[in-house]
N, C-alpha and C positions, 0 to 999 in steps of 0.2 A: 246869763240864764241861771236861775237858782237851782240848788240841788234838788228841791222838790219837783220842779218842772222837768229836770233831766230824768228823774226817776219815773215820772208819769209818762213822758215821751217814750222812754225805753220800754215800759210796761205795755203801752199801746202798740209799739213796734213788734213786741213778742207776740201779742194777741193776733195782730194782722198776719204775721208770719205763720202762725199756727193755723189760721183760717185758710190761707192761700196755699200753703204747702208745708211739708215737714221741715223743721229746722233743727240744727244741732250747733250750738255755739255760735249762732248768728249765720250759719251757712244754710242756704235754702236748698232743699231737696224737692224739686218739682214733682207733682203727682205722677206725671208720666214716667218718672224714673224710679219710683218706689212703690207704686200701687198697680198691681197686675191681677187680672182675672182670667181664669181658665176659659179658653174658647170652647163653645159647645160643639166640638167636632171629635171625630175618632182620632186616636193617636196618629201623629204625623209619620211615624216609622216604628215598626215593631220587630223584635227579634224573630228569627225563623227557627223553629224547633229542629233539633237533630242536625244542625248544620254548624259551620264554623262561627256563625254569629248568633248562636242560640241564646246568648245573653250579651248585653252591651256593658262595657267596662269604662269607668272613669269619664273624663270630659271628652265630648265630641265638639265639633265646631261647625257653625253655619256661616257661610259667606254669601251675601246678597250681591249679585252682579246684574248687568243689563240683560243677560240671557236667562235669568232665573236664580234659584236658590240652590247652593251646593252644600251638602251635609256630609262631613267626614265623621265616621264613627269607628270605635274599636270593638271588635268582637273577641270574646275570650276563647282562647284555645288552651286548654289545660296543659297539653303536651308541649306547646311551643311558646306560650305567652300570647300577648295580644297581636292581632292582625288588623289591618286597616281596610275599611270599606268606604264606599262613596255612593251617595244617593242624590237625586236631582228632583226639583219641583219647579213648576212654572209659577206657583203662587205662595209657596212656603207653608202650605197647609197639609199637603199629602205628598210624601216623597216616594220615588221609585228607585230601586237600586240600579246603578249604572251597569253593574256586573254581578252575577251571582257569586263570584269568587272575590277574595280580597284583592285590592289593587296594590297592596304592599304587605309582604309577609317575610321579607328577608331577615329581619331582626324584630324582636319584641318592640312594640310601639303603643303608646297611650298618651292621653292628655294632650292632644294635638291642638295647635293654634296656627291659623293660616292667614296670610296676607299677600297682596299683590303689590309689586313695586317695579315700575319701568318694564312691564310686560313679563316679569318673572314671578312665579308663585313661590313663596317661602313657607316652609312648615317648620315650626319649632315644637318639639315633643319630648316626652320622657322616653328613654330607652332602657336597656337592660341595667338593673341595679339602681333604678330611679336616677339615672344620669341624663342630663339634657343633650339633645342632638338637634341638628338642623338638616333639612332636605330641600331640594328645589325641583320645580316642574315647569314645563312650558304649556301644559294643557290641563292641569288639575288632576289628571288620572295617573300618569306615569311619574314616579318620584325617584330621585337619585339622592342617596345619603351623602352629605358633604363632610360629615364628621361630627365630633363632639363639640359642644360649646365650651369655650375656655372662659370661666368666670373667676375673677380675681378679687382679692380684698382691695380696700381703698388705696393701699400703698403699692399695689401691683403684684403682691405675692400670691401664690396659689391659695385657694380656700382649703380648710381642713377637709379630709375625705369624709364622705357620708352622703346620704340622699340629698338631692337638689332637683326639684321638679316643678311641675305645672307651669312651664314657662309661658309668659304672655308678653307681647311686644307692643310698644307705642313708638311710631316714627314721627319725629319732629325735625324738619329740615334734613341735615345730613347726620343726625344723631338717632340711633336706635336705642330705645330704653327697654331693658329687660326687667320684668317683675317676676320673682320666683319665690318659692318657699323652701325652707330647709327643715326637714322632719316635722312639717306642719307647725313649727314654732313661731311663725311670723312670716311677713312678706317683705323681701328685700328688693332694692332697686339698684341696677347696674346700667352703665351706659357704654356705647360702642360707636365707632364710626365705620367699622367694616363688617358688622353683624357676625363676627367670628369670636373676637375677644371682648369680653365685657368686664368693666371695672366698677366695683361698688361705689355708689355715690356716698354711702355711709355704711359702716360695718355693723350698724344696728338696724333692725327692721324698721321700715318706714310705716308699716301697719303692724303693730304688735298685737299680742293676745290681750283680751279683756279691755277694760277692767270689768265689764259686765259679764254675767254668767253665760250668755248665749255663745260667746266665742273665746272663753278663757282656757280652753283645752287645746284646740287645733284650728288652724285656718289655712286656706290655700286660695289663690286667686284664679278666677276664670277669665275675666276680660275687663279692659278699661275702655270706656266710651267718652269721647269728647263732646260736650254739649253746653251751649250757651256760655262759652268761655271757661268752663271748668271740666275737670276730669271726674268721672264716676267709676269706681271700682266695684265689681260684682264678685263676691268671694264666698267660698264655702266656710261655714262657721259651725263649730261643735263645742258644746259646753261639757259639763260633767256627765251628761247622759250619753246614750249611744247615737242619738239622732243628729244628722247633719242638716243644716238649714242654709238659706241664701241670705246674705247681708250686703249692705251697700255702704261705701265710704266716698267722700268727695275731697278733691284737692285742687288748688290753683296751679300747682307746679310739679306734681308727681312725688314731691318730697314730704309735704306737710298735709296730713289727712285728718278729716273729721268723720267719725262714724255717725250714721243716721240714728237719731234717738229712737226711732220706731223699729229698729232691727230686732229680730230677723224679719224680712219682708215676706218670706215664703218658707213653708215646711220642706219643700223640695230643695234640691241643690244641684250642682253641676249645671249652671244655667248660663247661656250666652244670649246676646241680643242682636236684633237687626233693627235699623231705623226704617220707619214706615211713614206714609203721608200723615197719618193721624196719631202718631206717637211712636211707640216701640213694641216689638214682640220679644218675648222671652221664651227661649227653648229649654225645657228641662230634659236632660239626656238619659236619666236612669230611673227605673229599669226599661222604660220605653220613652220615646220622644213625644212630649206633650208641648202644646203651644199655649202661651198666655199673652194677653193683649193689655196694653196700658189702659188704666182707668183714668180718663181725662174728664175733668169737670166741665 
């Protein structure tokens, strides 16, 4: 095949890729993963004035299960730091609080991530001083703190002291992968077989800042979704201005990531997803919970 034919074929492939879905470096970003439209409904959950959850803080989390949608959210308590609330919905469009009071307020808690494994619910969250911790529950309502997460450098030595937060987990076989940020300077990847001690896969961030202006100041990860053989990371992105946005990156292995050329995908941030029969829903958590639906051609 001549060089001219190769160039023409490549150009046609780029055009087709751009028509079918967003592409970055040859990586396909399907429409249902990067194009979302606000649903014409009232907010799914709103703060309650003059109460412990008069404003929502940081990342909440939505877990879709057979019995409905469960939404954990952090209400700000100025005196004591964040406390954790829980709401439930049959359809994921309008949530009702399970309790008018926090379900967990023993210690400051925010940026929660929840998963179920073998009948146990695990919560990974930021605690006091932006340090990661983990909790367990049998019923999604009552949580027991198990301790701090032990995150180590690639050689097994402790990481330098400082903020380490917004923990997100991907489980693959018997390995638990932790994605986390440090001072919002990038997203690191660590691995564990006991979900207590995590060791960096690399001591450099797997998703670094920049190079484009929308995320060259600060980033933090919300969630990683497995779809059609690839991982898609939804992360908070901030450039030189004050506004945070939502951006997407994709990876075949959690280590090597390509950022979507059309980033940022939304002006809102702190977004998590649920898989639906017709695509995905994206929940924006601050200052109220709004629902966005995949735009599928």
